[in-house]
LODREN-231997 format. One line per field, with one value per residue: z, x, y of N, C-alpha, C, O, CB in turn; residue number from 1; residue in one letter. Coordinates in steps of 0.1 Angstrom, whole numbers. Atoms other than C-alpha are relative to their C-alpha. Last residue first. Glycine has a CB too. Layout:
BEGIN
nz	c(Z,...);
nx	c(X,...);
ny	c(Y,...);
caz	c(Z,...);
cax	c(X,...);
cay	c(Y,...);
cz	c(Z,...);
cx	c(X,...);
cy	c(Y,...);
oz	c(Z,...);
ox	c(X,...);
oy	c(Y,...);
cbz	c(Z,...);
cbx	c(X,...);
cby	c(Y,...);
bado	c(NUM,...);
ketor	c(A,...);
END
This chain:
BEGIN
nz	c(5,9,-6,12,0,8,1,14,9,12,7,5,-10,-7,-8,-14,-9,-3,-13,-3,-13,-9,2,6,7,10,2,12,-2,11,-6,7,-4,-13,-11,-11,3,-10,-13,-4,-6,9,-5,2,8,2,5,-3,-13,-10,5,-7,9,-1,4,9,1,12,1,14,6,-5,-6,-4,-7,-3,-12,1,-12,5,-6,3,11,13,6,0,-5,1,-11,1,-13,1,-10,-6,6,10,7,14,6,-1,10,14,9,0,12,12,1,-8,6,-8,6,-10,0,-5,-3,-3,2,-6,8);
nx	c(-14,-4,-11,-8,-9,-12,-6,-6,8,4,-13,-8,-8,-8,-12,3,-9,-12,-6,-13,-7,5,14,5,13,4,15,4,10,5,9,13,8,8,-5,-7,-2,-10,4,13,-2,-3,1,-13,0,-12,4,-8,3,2,-6,0,1,-10,5,-9,6,-3,5,0,13,6,-12,1,-12,3,-8,-7,-5,-9,-2,11,-3,3,13,8,14,6,8,7,7,14,4,-12,-1,9,-4,-2,8,-4,-10,5,-7,6,9,-8,-5,-12,-12,-11,-13,-9,1,13,7,13,11,13,11);
ny	c(1,-11,-8,-4,-11,2,-13,-2,-8,7,4,-11,-7,10,-5,-5,7,-7,4,-7,1,-11,-3,12,-1,10,0,7,9,7,8,2,12,-1,9,-7,-14,-5,7,-5,-13,-11,-14,-6,-12,-7,-13,-12,-5,10,12,13,11,11,13,8,13,6,13,5,-2,-13,-6,-14,-5,-14,-4,-13,-6,-11,-13,-9,-8,7,-3,12,-2,13,4,13,3,5,10,6,14,3,12,-2,-10,-14,-3,1,-9,-14,-2,-1,-13,-1,-4,4,-2,-5,-15,-3,12,-4,10,-4,-5);
caz	c(66,85,98,90,120,123,150,147,184,200,227,237,242,212,197,172,134,116,99,72,58,29,4,21,32,57,75,90,114,116,137,119,140,123,90,61,27,34,16,-13,-15,-21,-1,-20,-4,11,25,29,31,-6,-23,-16,-24,2,-7,13,29,41,69,79,113,132,110,102,83,72,57,34,30,4,19,-2,-1,34,62,85,77,74,69,46,41,11,9,-18,-41,-31,1,8,46,54,60,77,111,134,125,150,178,171,158,165,151,162,134,141,134,117,118,112,101);
cax	c(336,303,292,258,243,213,187,165,159,178,198,166,145,123,96,75,81,51,22,-2,-29,-51,-31,1,22,50,66,101,110,141,156,186,215,238,255,236,223,227,195,200,237,227,226,219,187,179,153,166,144,146,159,138,141,134,116,131,109,127,120,138,127,157,170,140,138,108,122,96,85,62,48,34,67,61,79,106,131,169,177,204,217,241,272,291,262,268,283,271,276,295,282,252,268,243,252,282,258,241,205,171,139,105,78,75,112,132,169,198,230);
cay	c(117,112,78,64,46,23,21,-10,-17,-45,-26,-7,-38,-45,-24,-42,-45,-32,-50,-39,-62,-50,-72,-80,-50,-51,-22,-24,4,26,53,66,78,103,111,125,115,78,66,91,83,47,15,-17,-30,-64,-88,-123,-154,-162,-132,-101,-64,-38,-5,24,51,83,108,139,152,138,110,88,56,34,2,-13,-49,-65,-97,-126,-145,-158,-140,-154,-126,-124,-87,-75,-39,-38,-17,2,12,49,61,97,94,63,28,12,6,-11,-47,-47,-41,-74,-74,-89,-73,-86,-90,-128,-131,-103,-108,-84,-101);
cz	c(9,-3,-10,5,-14,-1,-7,-1,-13,-10,-13,-8,-7,12,7,7,14,10,1,13,0,13,8,-2,-7,-5,-11,0,-13,5,-11,8,-6,2,12,10,11,-3,11,14,4,7,-10,4,-1,-8,-1,-7,4,13,10,-8,8,-11,1,-3,-11,0,-15,-1,-15,-6,4,6,4,9,1,12,-3,12,-8,6,-4,-12,-13,-6,-2,6,-2,13,-2,15,-2,10,5,-6,-11,-7,-15,-8,3,-10,-14,-10,-1,-13,-12,-2,10,-8,11,-7,12,3,7,2,4,-2,8);
cx	c(9,15,4,11,7,8,13,4,7,-8,-3,12,10,7,6,12,-3,8,13,5,13,7,-5,-15,-4,-14,-3,-15,-3,-11,-8,-9,-13,-7,-9,5,7,4,9,-4,-13,3,5,-1,15,-2,12,-6,7,-6,-1,7,0,-3,11,-7,8,-7,3,-3,-1,-14,-5,13,-3,12,-3,7,7,4,9,2,-11,2,-2,-14,-8,-14,-6,-7,-8,-5,-14,-3,13,3,-10,6,3,-9,3,12,-4,6,-5,-8,8,4,12,13,11,14,8,-1,-13,-8,-13,-10,-12);
cy	c(8,-1,11,9,2,13,-2,15,3,8,-8,-5,9,7,-12,5,7,-8,8,-4,8,-1,12,1,-13,2,-10,0,-8,-10,-7,-9,-1,-14,1,-10,8,14,5,-6,6,13,10,14,3,13,9,12,12,6,-11,-11,-13,-10,-11,-13,-7,-14,-5,-15,-4,1,14,5,15,6,15,3,13,7,9,14,11,10,-8,3,-14,1,-14,-3,-13,-3,-4,-11,-7,-14,-3,-13,1,9,15,2,-2,9,14,2,3,15,1,4,-5,0,6,16,4,-13,6,-11,3);
oz	c(6,3,-22,12,-19,-1,-2,-6,-13,-21,-20,-19,-18,13,12,4,15,18,-8,23,-9,21,7,7,-15,2,-22,10,-23,16,-20,12,-3,-4,14,11,8,-4,22,22,14,19,-16,-1,8,-15,7,-19,16,13,20,-20,20,-13,-4,6,-22,11,-24,6,-21,-5,-4,15,-4,19,-7,23,-13,20,-12,2,-12,-9,-20,-1,-11,17,-12,24,-12,23,-8,11,-2,-12,-9,-19,-19,-18,13,-20,-20,-15,-11,-23,-18,-12,22,-20,22,-13,15,13,18,-8,13,-13,19);
ox	c(21,22,5,8,12,2,22,-4,20,-11,6,15,13,6,-1,23,-5,3,19,-2,21,5,2,-23,4,-23,2,-22,-4,-11,-13,-5,-22,-5,-16,0,14,16,5,-10,-13,0,15,-9,22,-12,21,-8,7,-16,6,4,2,-14,22,-11,10,-7,3,3,-11,-22,-6,19,-9,15,1,4,15,-4,20,-5,-8,2,7,-24,-5,-16,-14,-1,-16,2,-22,4,18,13,-22,9,15,-15,1,13,-1,-1,-12,-3,7,1,9,14,10,18,6,-7,-13,-10,-15,-11,-15);
oy	c(9,-9,9,19,-8,24,-10,23,3,3,-11,1,8,19,-21,0,19,-16,12,-4,8,8,22,-1,-18,6,-9,-2,-1,-14,0,-20,8,-24,11,-21,18,18,8,1,15,14,8,22,3,14,8,12,16,13,-11,-12,-13,-14,-9,-21,-3,-20,2,-23,-4,-9,23,-2,22,0,23,-2,14,11,4,23,19,22,-11,-2,-22,5,-16,-1,-13,-8,3,-21,-16,-17,0,-12,2,5,21,-5,-13,19,17,6,13,21,4,2,-1,-10,18,20,11,-21,14,-16,-3);
cbz	c(-14,8,2,-12,11,-14,14,-11,6,4,10,11,8,-10,10,7,-3,6,0,-1,3,2,3,9,-10,6,-3,1,7,-8,10,-14,16,-1,4,7,-3,-1,-2,-11,-9,-11,13,-15,6,-6,10,-4,11,3,-5,4,-10,14,-14,5,-3,-4,3,-6,1,-4,-11,11,-10,8,-2,-3,7,-11,14,5,-12,0,-3,14,-9,7,3,-4,5,-8,14,6,-15,-12,10,-3,7,-5,-14,-3,2,13,1,-2,13,-4,-8,3,-4,13,1,14,9,-12,9,-4,-11);
cbx	c(1,-2,12,-9,11,-4,2,-11,-4,-8,8,4,8,10,-5,-8,15,-4,4,-3,3,-15,-9,4,0,1,-5,5,-13,10,-10,2,-1,-10,15,-10,-13,13,1,-11,8,-11,8,5,-8,10,-11,15,1,12,15,-14,12,-1,-6,14,-15,15,-15,15,-4,8,12,-12,12,-13,15,-11,9,-7,5,-13,2,-14,0,-1,-7,9,-11,10,-9,0,3,9,0,0,1,8,1,15,-4,-11,15,0,-11,9,8,11,-1,1,3,0,-14,-2,8,-7,3,-5,-4);
cby	c(4,13,-10,7,-1,-6,7,-4,14,-12,-9,9,-11,-7,11,-11,2,14,-15,16,-15,-2,-12,-13,12,-14,14,-15,6,-8,8,-6,0,10,3,11,7,-9,-15,-3,9,2,1,-2,11,-9,7,-2,-11,-9,3,-4,0,-6,0,-2,0,-1,-1,3,14,12,1,2,-1,2,-2,11,-10,9,-2,-5,-9,-6,15,-6,10,-11,11,-11,12,-13,5,11,0,10,-12,12,14,2,-2,9,0,6,-10,-12,4,-10,13,-15,14,-9,5,-7,-10,8,-12,14,-11);
bado	c(109,108,107,106,105,104,103,102,101,100,99,98,97,96,95,94,93,92,91,90,89,88,87,86,85,84,83,82,81,80,79,78,77,76,75,74,73,72,71,70,69,68,67,66,65,64,63,62,61,60,59,58,57,56,55,54,53,52,51,50,49,48,47,46,45,44,43,42,41,40,39,38,37,36,35,34,33,32,31,30,29,28,27,26,25,24,23,22,21,20,19,18,17,16,15,14,13,12,11,10,9,8,7,6,5,4,3,2,1);
ketor	c(H,G,V,A,V,L,K,L,Q,Q,H,A,P,A,D,V,S,H,A,V,T,D,G,K,L,G,R,L,Q,C,R,Y,L,G,D,A,A,L,I,D,R,T,L,D,V,W,L,V,D,G,T,R,E,L,D,V,V,N,K,V,K,G,L,A,M,D,L,K,V,A,W,G,A,D,L,D,A,A,I,E,L,R,R,H,L,H,D,S,E,Y,G,L,E,R,D,R,V,E,M,R,V,R,W,N,K,L,E,I,M);
END
């Protein structure tokens, strides 16, 4: 599972594959987070010049979203960043070493 601790992302290589292009409600992206319940978290995604913002749900300490065909509209490497909002405060996940950055893959058919 992907982890967010002190706004730093940790993930294993096996966690990078999101699913297949145009999958719909077949897989769930989950992120274990050490944030208090006051934070609303979004996943900012970019595939080349195409950008998307996904609102994450929360159950306890897990942020999640059921992946839809809108989120996985094309195959490729998505560069992602978590963005948290709490009142007037805005926080972003910080860059990690290259092998730990939040880059997720959608596989073409």
